[in-house]
C-alpha positions in Angstrom: 15.7 15.4 -4.1 13.1 15.9 -1.2 14.4 19.1 0.1 14.7 20.9 -3.6 10.7 19.5 -3.8 9.7 20.8 -0.4 11.6 24.4 0.0 12.2 25.2 -3.7 10.6 27.7 -5.8 8.8 27.0 -9.2 8.0 30.1 -9.9 4.1 30.5 -8.1 5.6 32.2 -5.1 5.1 28.3 -3.9 7.2 25.0 -3.3 7.0 22.6 -6.3 5.4 19.8 -3.6 2.7 22.4 -3.1 1.9 23.5 -6.2 1.6 19.4 -7.1 -0.4 18.6 -4.4 -2.7 21.8 -5.2 -3.2 20.1 -8.4 -4.0 17.0 -7.6 -6.4 18.4 -5.2 -7.7 20.4 -7.7 -8.5 17.0 -9.5 -10.5 15.0 -6.7 -12.4 17.6 -6.5 -13.8 17.7 -9.9 -14.3 13.7 -9.6 -16.1 14.7 -6.0 -17.9 17.2 -7.6 -19.1 14.8 -10.3 -19.8 12.2 -8.0 -22.3 14.6 -5.6 -24.1 15.6 -9.4 -25.1 12.2 -9.5 -26.6 12.4 -6.3 -23.7 10.1 -4.6 -22.9 10.0 -0.8 -19.6 10.2 0.8 -18.3 8.3 3.1 -16.0 11.1 4.2 -15.2 15.1 3.8 -12.6 14.8 2.3 -10.7 18.3 0.6 -7.2 16.3 -0.1 -6.6 14.1 -3.9 -8.1 10.9 -2.3 -12.3 11.1 -2.4 -14.4 7.8 -1.6 -18.0 8.0 -3.1 -20.7 5.2 -1.8 -21.5 3.2 -4.6 -23.7 0.4 -5.8 -21.3 -2.6 -6.3 -22.8 -3.1 -9.3 -21.5 0.6 -10.6 -18.2 0.2 -8.9 -17.7 -3.4 -11.3 -18.8 -1.4 -14.2 -16.3 1.2 -13.6 -13.1 -0.8 -12.6 -11.6 -2.0 -16.3 -10.4 1.4 -16.5 -10.5 2.9 -13.5 -8.6 2.7 -10.8 -10.5 2.8 -7.4 -9.8 0.8 -3.8 -12.6 -0.6 -2.0 -12.6 0.9 1.7 -16.1 -0.4 3.0 -18.4 -2.1 2.2 -22.4 -1.8 3.0 -25.7 -4.2 3.6 -27.5 -3.0 1.3 -25.1 -3.7 -2.3 -23.3 -0.7 -1.5 -19.7 0.0 -0.8 -17.4 3.1 -0.4 -14.5 2.8 -2.9 -11.6 5.5 -2.7 -10.8 7.3 -6.1 -7.2 9.0 -5.8 -5.4 11.3 -7.2 -1.5 12.6 -7.8 0.6 15.0 -9.6 0.8 12.8 -12.7 -2.8 12.5 -12.8 -4.1 13.8 -16.3 -6.9 16.1 -17.0 -8.0 13.9 -20.2 -8.1 10.7 -16.8 -9.9 12.6 -15.1 -12.8 14.0 -18.4 -12.7 10.4 -19.2 -14.2 10.0 -15.6 -15.8 12.8 -15.8 -17.6 11.5 -18.6 -18.7 8.1 -17.7 -20.0 9.3 -14.3 -22.3 11.8 -16.2 -23.7 8.5 -18.4 -24.3 7.0 -15.0 
């Protein structure tokens, strides 16, 4: 199964694995751009499907009931870095919902 994902051809000139990974990366870049547009710093410059915004702890608590994120690092000023991770299965609608909430911050 993995050989087919890695070595196969999906009709785009790429392997299915690459195509799925690229989709996850694009979704993550949308999330990153939304946080940066709101002035949020990023813990790392990550070109991957994982993004690490630094947010006020109170804001993280507001996002957690609806969106999955993992605590990464605490800072002494009531801020923390969290990890948002997309996958091949992350839908446009899920990212749009998060972007909507970020826009309302």
